C-alpha positions as CSV (number, residue, x, y, z in Angstrom):
1,M,-184.7,56.6,-7.4
2,D,-183.6,60.4,-6.3
3,P,-181.6,62.1,-8.6
4,E,-178.8,63.4,-6.2
5,L,-178.6,59.3,-5.0
6,M,-177.8,59.1,-8.5
7,W,-175.3,61.4,-9.1
8,L,-173.4,60.1,-6.0
9,A,-173.7,57.0,-7.3
10,V,-172.0,58.6,-10.4
11,G,-169.1,60.3,-8.8
12,F,-168.2,56.9,-6.8
13,G,-168.5,54.7,-10.0
14,G,-166.3,57.4,-11.0
15,Q,-163.5,56.6,-8.5
16,G,-164.0,53.0,-7.9
17,L,-162.9,52.9,-12.1
18,F,-160.3,55.0,-10.9
19,M,-159.3,53.0,-8.4
20,L,-159.1,50.1,-10.1
21,R,-156.5,51.2,-12.4
22,L,-154.1,50.9,-9.1
23,V,-155.0,47.8,-8.5
24,I,-154.6,46.5,-12.0
25,Q,-151.2,47.9,-11.9
26,W,-150.1,47.2,-8.8
27,L,-151.5,42.8,-9.7
28,H,-149.6,43.3,-12.6
29,S,-146.2,44.6,-11.2
30,E,-146.8,41.9,-8.3
31,R,-146.6,39.0,-11.2
32,Q,-143.8,40.5,-12.4
33,H,-141.7,41.7,-9.9
34,R,-140.9,44.8,-11.2
35,S,-142.9,48.2,-11.9
36,V,-145.0,47.6,-15.1
37,I,-147.9,49.9,-16.6
38,P,-150.1,47.2,-18.5
39,V,-152.1,48.7,-21.3
40,S,-155.4,48.2,-19.5
41,F,-154.6,50.8,-16.9
42,W,-154.6,53.5,-19.3
43,Y,-158.3,52.8,-20.0
44,F,-159.6,52.3,-16.6
45,S,-157.7,55.8,-16.1
46,L,-160.0,56.6,-18.8
47,A,-162.7,55.4,-18.4
48,G,-163.1,56.8,-14.5
49,A,-161.9,60.3,-15.8
50,V,-164.9,60.3,-18.4
51,V,-167.5,59.7,-15.7
52,L,-165.7,62.2,-12.7
53,L,-165.0,64.6,-15.5
54,V,-169.1,64.1,-16.2
55,Y,-169.7,64.1,-12.4
56,S,-167.8,67.3,-11.9
57,V,-170.0,69.1,-14.5
58,H,-172.9,68.1,-12.6
59,R,-171.7,69.2,-9.8
60,G,-170.3,72.8,-11.3
61,D,-166.8,72.3,-10.1
62,P,-164.4,74.5,-12.4
63,V,-161.2,72.9,-10.5
64,F,-162.7,69.3,-11.1
65,I,-163.8,69.8,-14.7
66,A,-160.2,71.3,-15.4
67,G,-158.2,68.3,-13.2
68,Q,-160.7,65.4,-15.2
69,L,-160.0,67.7,-18.7
70,L,-156.8,67.3,-18.7
71,G,-156.3,63.6,-17.5
72,V,-158.9,62.4,-20.4
73,A,-156.8,64.6,-22.4
74,I,-152.9,62.9,-21.0
75,Y,-155.2,59.5,-21.0
76,L,-156.1,60.1,-24.4
77,R,-152.6,60.5,-25.9
78,N,-150.8,57.7,-24.0
79,L,-153.7,55.1,-25.7
80,V,-152.7,56.9,-29.4
81,L,-148.9,56.2,-28.5
82,I,-149.6,52.6,-27.5
83,R,-151.3,52.2,-30.3
84,A,-148.6,53.7,-32.9
85,E,-145.8,51.5,-31.4
86,Q,-147.8,48.4,-32.0
87,A,-148.9,49.5,-35.4
88,A,-145.2,50.3,-36.0
89,R,-144.1,46.8,-34.5
90,D,-146.7,44.8,-36.4
91,A,-145.2,46.5,-39.4
92,A,-142.4,46.4,-39.0
93,A,-142.5,42.1,-38.0
């Protein structure tokens, strides 16, 4: 496979993961008839951001790199907060 085509596939794959997070959030919200952000939203956000970060590093785009680095930090922090909340609930039970 041509390396440039492979990198385009990586970039589109990252965008696909990032898009799936919104589809998942929308479906969960529709099922519950209210706005809901499931934990899987954060995992898909993180996966998409990491793949797009790799792609942006390959492309050498500092603006894209900075944006994805911030996103990775935010998504990781949300997952840490969710796990801490779950651990506190489990300890209280």
